[in-house]
Gaussian input, Z-matrix of N, CA and C with variables (Angstrom, degrees):
# hf/3-21g

backbone

0 1
 N
 C     1     B1
 C     2     B2     1     A1
 N     3     B3     2     A2     1     D1
 C     4     B4     3     A3     2     D2
 C     5     B5     4     A4     3     D3
 N     6     B6     5     A5     4     D4
 C     7     B7     6     A6     5     D5
 C     8     B8     7     A7     6     D6
 N     9     B9     8     A8     7     D7
 C    10    B10     9     A9     8     D8
 C    11    B11    10    A10     9     D9
 N    12    B12    11    A11    10    D10
 C    13    B13    12    A12    11    D11
 C    14    B14    13    A13    12    D12
 N    15    B15    14    A14    13    D13
 C    16    B16    15    A15    14    D14
 C    17    B17    16    A16    15    D15
 N    18    B18    17    A17    16    D16
 C    19    B19    18    A18    17    D17
 C    20    B20    19    A19    18    D18
 N    21    B21    20    A20    19    D19
 C    22    B22    21    A21    20    D20
 C    23    B23    22    A22    21    D21
 N    24    B24    23    A23    22    D22
 C    25    B25    24    A24    23    D23
 C    26    B26    25    A25    24    D24
 N    27    B27    26    A26    25    D25
 C    28    B28    27    A27    26    D26
 C    29    B29    28    A28    27    D27
 N    30    B30    29    A29    28    D28
 C    31    B31    30    A30    29    D29
 C    32    B32    31    A31    30    D30
 N    33    B33    32    A32    31    D31
 C    34    B34    33    A33    32    D32
 C    35    B35    34    A34    33    D33
 N    36    B36    35    A35    34    D34
 C    37    B37    36    A36    35    D35
 C    38    B38    37    A37    36    D36
 N    39    B39    38    A38    37    D37
 C    40    B40    39    A39    38    D38
 C    41    B41    40    A40    39    D39
 N    42    B42    41    A41    40    D40
 C    43    B43    42    A42    41    D41
 C    44    B44    43    A43    42    D42
 N    45    B45    44    A44    43    D43
 C    46    B46    45    A45    44    D44
 C    47    B47    46    A46    45    D45
 N    48    B48    47    A47    46    D46
 C    49    B49    48    A48    47    D47
 C    50    B50    49    A49    48    D48
 N    51    B51    50    A50    49    D49
 C    52    B52    51    A51    50    D50
 C    53    B53    52    A52    51    D51
 N    54    B54    53    A53    52    D52
 C    55    B55    54    A54    53    D53
 C    56    B56    55    A55    54    D54
 N    57    B57    56    A56    55    D55
 C    58    B58    57    A57    56    D56
 C    59    B59    58    A58    57    D57
 N    60    B60    59    A59    58    D58
 C    61    B61    60    A60    59    D59
 C    62    B62    61    A61    60    D60
 N    63    B63    62    A62    61    D61
 C    64    B64    63    A63    62    D62
 C    65    B65    64    A64    63    D63
 N    66    B66    65    A65    64    D64
 C    67    B67    66    A66    65    D65
 C    68    B68    67    A67    66    D66
 N    69    B69    68    A68    67    D67
 C    70    B70    69    A69    68    D68
 C    71    B71    70    A70    69    D69
 N    72    B72    71    A71    70    D70
 C    73    B73    72    A72    71    D71
 C    74    B74    73    A73    72    D72
 N    75    B75    74    A74    73    D73
 C    76    B76    75    A75    74    D74
 C    77    B77    76    A76    75    D75
 N    78    B78    77    A77    76    D76
 C    79    B79    78    A78    77    D77
 C    80    B80    79    A79    78    D78
 N    81    B81    80    A80    79    D79
 C    82    B82    81    A81    80    D80
 C    83    B83    82    A82    81    D81
 N    84    B84    83    A83    82    D82
 C    85    B85    84    A84    83    D83
 C    86    B86    85    A85    84    D84
 N    87    B87    86    A86    85    D85
 C    88    B88    87    A87    86    D86
 C    89    B89    88    A88    87    D87
 N    90    B90    89    A89    88    D88
 C    91    B91    90    A90    89    D89
 C    92    B92    91    A91    90    D90
 N    93    B93    92    A92    91    D91
 C    94    B94    93    A93    92    D92
 C    95    B95    94    A94    93    D93
 N    96    B96    95    A95    94    D94
 C    97    B97    96    A96    95    D95
 C    98    B98    97    A97    96    D96
 N    99    B99    98    A98    97    D97
 C   100   B100    99    A99    98    D98
 C   101   B101   100   A100    99    D99
 N   102   B102   101   A101   100   D100
 C   103   B103   102   A102   101   D101
 C   104   B104   103   A103   102   D102
 N   105   B105   104   A104   103   D103
 C   106   B106   105   A105   104   D104
 C   107   B107   106   A106   105   D105
 N   108   B108   107   A107   106   D106
 C   109   B109   108   A108   107   D107
 C   110   B110   109   A109   108   D108
 N   111   B111   110   A110   109   D109
 C   112   B112   111   A111   110   D110
 C   113   B113   112   A112   111   D111
 N   114   B114   113   A113   112   D112
 C   115   B115   114   A114   113   D113
 C   116   B116   115   A115   114   D114
 N   117   B117   116   A116   115   D115
 C   118   B118   117   A117   116   D116
 C   119   B119   118   A118   117   D117
 N   120   B120   119   A119   118   D118
 C   121   B121   120   A120   119   D119
 C   122   B122   121   A121   120   D120
 N   123   B123   122   A122   121   D121
 C   124   B124   123   A123   122   D122
 C   125   B125   124   A124   123   D123
 N   126   B126   125   A125   124   D124
 C   127   B127   126   A126   125   D125
 C   128   B128   127   A127   126   D126
 N   129   B129   128   A128   127   D127
 C   130   B130   129   A129   128   D128
 C   131   B131   130   A130   129   D129
 N   132   B132   131   A131   130   D130
 C   133   B133   132   A132   131   D131
 C   134   B134   133   A133   132   D132
 N   135   B135   134   A134   133   D133
 C   136   B136   135   A135   134   D134
 C   137   B137   136   A136   135   D135
 N   138   B138   137   A137   136   D136
 C   139   B139   138   A138   137   D137
 C   140   B140   139   A139   138   D138
 N   141   B141   140   A140   139   D139
 C   142   B142   141   A141   140   D140
 C   143   B143   142   A142   141   D141
 N   144   B144   143   A143   142   D142
 C   145   B145   144   A144   143   D143
 C   146   B146   145   A145   144   D144
 N   147   B147   146   A146   145   D145
 C   148   B148   147   A147   146   D146
 C   149   B149   148   A148   147   D147
 N   150   B150   149   A149   148   D148
 C   151   B151   150   A150   149   D149
 C   152   B152   151   A151   150   D150
 N   153   B153   152   A152   151   D151
 C   154   B154   153   A153   152   D152
 C   155   B155   154   A154   153   D153
 N   156   B156   155   A155   154   D154
 C   157   B157   156   A156   155   D155
 C   158   B158   157   A157   156   D156

   B1=1.4423
   B2=1.5338
   B3=1.3155
   B4=1.4621
   B5=1.5301
   B6=1.3130
   B7=1.4646
   B8=1.5301
   B9=1.3406
   B10=1.4640
   B11=1.5238
   B12=1.3239
   B13=1.4725
   B14=1.5229
   B15=1.3256
   B16=1.4641
   B17=1.5233
   B18=1.3148
   B19=1.4646
   B20=1.5327
   B21=1.3507
   B22=1.4590
   B23=1.5258
   B24=1.3370
   B25=1.4585
   B26=1.5142
   B27=1.3371
   B28=1.4547
   B29=1.5195
   B30=1.3168
   B31=1.4594
   B32=1.5269
   B33=1.3267
   B34=1.4621
   B35=1.5271
   B36=1.3152
   B37=1.4712
   B38=1.5271
   B39=1.3320
   B40=1.4678
   B41=1.5287
   B42=1.3277
   B43=1.4560
   B44=1.5206
   B45=1.3319
   B46=1.4594
   B47=1.5253
   B48=1.3381
   B49=1.4620
   B50=1.5206
   B51=1.3306
   B52=1.4630
   B53=1.5222
   B54=1.3363
   B55=1.4584
   B56=1.5170
   B57=1.3185
   B58=1.4608
   B59=1.5192
   B60=1.3247
   B61=1.4657
   B62=1.5399
   B63=1.3050
   B64=1.4665
   B65=1.5259
   B66=1.3387
   B67=1.4572
   B68=1.5212
   B69=1.3185
   B70=1.4605
   B71=1.5211
   B72=1.3405
   B73=1.4629
   B74=1.5190
   B75=1.3191
   B76=1.4675
   B77=1.5276
   B78=1.3295
   B79=1.4494
   B80=1.5204
   B81=1.3239
   B82=1.4636
   B83=1.5222
   B84=1.3304
   B85=1.4560
   B86=1.5322
   B87=1.3334
   B88=1.4563
   B89=1.5220
   B90=1.3292
   B91=1.4524
   B92=1.5240
   B93=1.3226
   B94=1.4574
   B95=1.5180
   B96=1.3403
   B97=1.4603
   B98=1.5227
   B99=1.3343
   B100=1.4605
   B101=1.5232
   B102=1.3450
   B103=1.4508
   B104=1.5098
   B105=1.3335
   B106=1.4562
   B107=1.5227
   B108=1.3367
   B109=1.4588
   B110=1.5196
   B111=1.3390
   B112=1.4586
   B113=1.5283
   B114=1.3014
   B115=1.4609
   B116=1.5149
   B117=1.3302
   B118=1.4693
   B119=1.5173
   B120=1.3324
   B121=1.4581
   B122=1.5074
   B123=1.3468
   B124=1.4652
   B125=1.5278
   B126=1.3345
   B127=1.4575
   B128=1.5187
   B129=1.3087
   B130=1.4673
   B131=1.5241
   B132=1.2998
   B133=1.4644
   B134=1.5241
   B135=1.3407
   B136=1.4637
   B137=1.5200
   B138=1.3308
   B139=1.4552
   B140=1.5256
   B141=1.3254
   B142=1.4683
   B143=1.5202
   B144=1.3230
   B145=1.4570
   B146=1.5294
   B147=1.3366
   B148=1.4503
   B149=1.5216
   B150=1.3373
   B151=1.4711
   B152=1.5241
   B153=1.3070
   B154=1.4503
   B155=1.5223
   B156=1.3260
   B157=1.4696
   B158=1.5116
   A1=112.16
   A2=116.37
   A3=118.55
   A4=111.14
   A5=116.70
   A6=120.96
   A7=110.31
   A8=116.64
   A9=120.70
   A10=110.79
   A11=116.91
   A12=120.90
   A13=109.79
   A14=117.17
   A15=120.69
   A16=111.81
   A17=116.25
   A18=119.57
   A19=113.69
   A20=116.91
   A21=120.43
   A22=114.56
   A23=117.80
   A24=121.41
   A25=112.76
   A26=115.22
   A27=121.22
   A28=112.55
   A29=115.94
   A30=122.35
   A31=109.38
   A32=115.81
   A33=120.60
   A34=111.59
   A35=117.21
   A36=120.47
   A37=112.93
   A38=117.61
   A39=120.94
   A40=113.64
   A41=118.03
   A42=120.34
   A43=109.70
   A44=116.46
   A45=122.34
   A46=108.69
   A47=116.61
   A48=120.69
   A49=107.13
   A50=116.74
   A51=121.57
   A52=110.09
   A53=115.06
   A54=120.44
   A55=109.68
   A56=114.85
   A57=121.95
   A58=109.71
   A59=116.46
   A60=119.14
   A61=109.43
   A62=116.32
   A63=121.17
   A64=108.80
   A65=115.64
   A66=121.33
   A67=108.61
   A68=115.94
   A69=121.55
   A70=110.86
   A71=115.31
   A72=122.49
   A73=106.57
   A74=116.10
   A75=122.23
   A76=112.27
   A77=116.87
   A78=121.72
   A79=115.96
   A80=117.85
   A81=120.83
   A82=109.05
   A83=116.00
   A84=121.24
   A85=111.04
   A86=115.17
   A87=122.38
   A88=110.03
   A89=114.63
   A90=121.55
   A91=107.54
   A92=116.31
   A93=122.10
   A94=109.04
   A95=116.31
   A96=123.63
   A97=107.33
   A98=116.39
   A99=120.82
   A100=109.32
   A101=115.73
   A102=122.80
   A103=107.93
   A104=115.99
   A105=120.61
   A106=110.15
   A107=115.34
   A108=121.94
   A109=108.10
   A110=118.60
   A111=120.51
   A112=110.26
   A113=116.55
   A114=121.05
   A115=114.23
   A116=117.99
   A117=120.74
   A118=109.82
   A119=117.53
   A120=120.77
   A121=114.18
   A122=114.78
   A123=123.58
   A124=108.96
   A125=116.01
   A126=121.25
   A127=111.04
   A128=115.03
   A129=124.72
   A130=112.17
   A131=116.00
   A132=122.48
   A133=109.72
   A134=116.12
   A135=121.74
   A136=108.41
   A137=116.48
   A138=121.10
   A139=106.74
   A140=116.17
   A141=120.79
   A142=109.24
   A143=114.43
   A144=119.57
   A145=107.96
   A146=116.18
   A147=121.22
   A148=108.67
   A149=117.57
   A150=120.05
   A151=110.50
   A152=115.44
   A153=120.40
   A154=110.32
   A155=117.17
   A156=119.78
   A157=112.62
   D1=-19.57
   D2=179.95
   D3=-63.71
   D4=-30.93
   D5=176.72
   D6=-63.24
   D7=-41.29
   D8=179.67
   D9=-66.71
   D10=-40.31
   D11=178.30
   D12=-62.73
   D13=-44.42
   D14=-179.42
   D15=-63.86
   D16=-35.57
   D17=-175.85
   D18=-87.11
   D19=-41.15
   D20=-172.54
   D21=-116.01
   D22=-17.73
   D23=-179.96
   D24=98.11
   D25=-171.29
   D26=-179.90
   D27=83.55
   D28=-176.57
   D29=178.90
   D30=-97.19
   D31=140.81
   D32=-178.74
   D33=-58.80
   D34=-35.67
   D35=-176.99
   D36=-69.57
   D37=-15.07
   D38=-179.36
   D39=-94.39
   D40=-10.33
   D41=178.06
   D42=-76.42
   D43=134.51
   D44=-178.46
   D45=-128.87
   D46=135.07
   D47=173.23
   D48=-88.69
   D49=129.24
   D50=-178.26
   D51=-126.80
   D52=161.75
   D53=176.22
   D54=-145.37
   D55=154.07
   D56=-179.74
   D57=-86.54
   D58=168.11
   D59=169.14
   D60=-64.89
   D61=157.28
   D62=177.72
   D63=-69.05
   D64=138.66
   D65=176.59
   D66=-134.84
   D67=162.96
   D68=-173.94
   D69=-115.90
   D70=136.86
   D71=172.96
   D72=-131.96
   D73=117.69
   D74=177.97
   D75=49.02
   D76=45.26
   D77=175.45
   D78=82.90
   D79=-2.62
   D80=178.40
   D81=-109.56
   D82=147.68
   D83=-175.58
   D84=-103.90
   D85=136.68
   D86=-177.26
   D87=-137.36
   D88=164.55
   D89=166.85
   D90=-148.12
   D91=155.66
   D92=176.50
   D93=-96.17
   D94=144.19
   D95=174.95
   D96=-126.09
   D97=143.79
   D98=177.32
   D99=-159.43
   D100=167.37
   D101=173.10
   D102=-107.20
   D103=142.22
   D104=-176.96
   D105=-135.45
   D106=141.73
   D107=177.07
   D108=-133.61
   D109=127.00
   D110=178.86
   D111=-59.37
   D112=131.73
   D113=179.33
   D114=86.55
   D115=-16.40
   D116=178.91
   D117=-109.96
   D118=-47.12
   D119=176.30
   D120=125.64
   D121=-163.34
   D122=-178.45
   D123=-102.05
   D124=139.46
   D125=-179.15
   D126=-141.81
   D127=156.58
   D128=173.45
   D129=58.74
   D130=53.62
   D131=178.00
   D132=-70.26
   D133=129.51
   D134=178.84
   D135=-133.38
   D136=141.64
   D137=172.19
   D138=-101.29
   D139=126.83
   D140=-178.37
   D141=-122.22
   D142=137.87
   D143=175.12
   D144=-79.59
   D145=137.85
   D146=-179.72
   D147=-120.75
   D148=156.73
   D149=178.44
   D150=-60.99
   D151=144.54
   D152=179.31
   D153=-71.90
   D154=136.98
   D155=-179.14
   D156=-68.66

């Protein structure tokens, strides 16, 4: 989290890693991951492929 503080600001203890529910595109399953800080916003959004259930 120190990297996020250095780049975007805020307190390290307030940064949270979040992810979306799994969704499907053309038969493949994905979810979004990002870091979020109250008052600063969402950063570093990534779409990751996950194993099919």
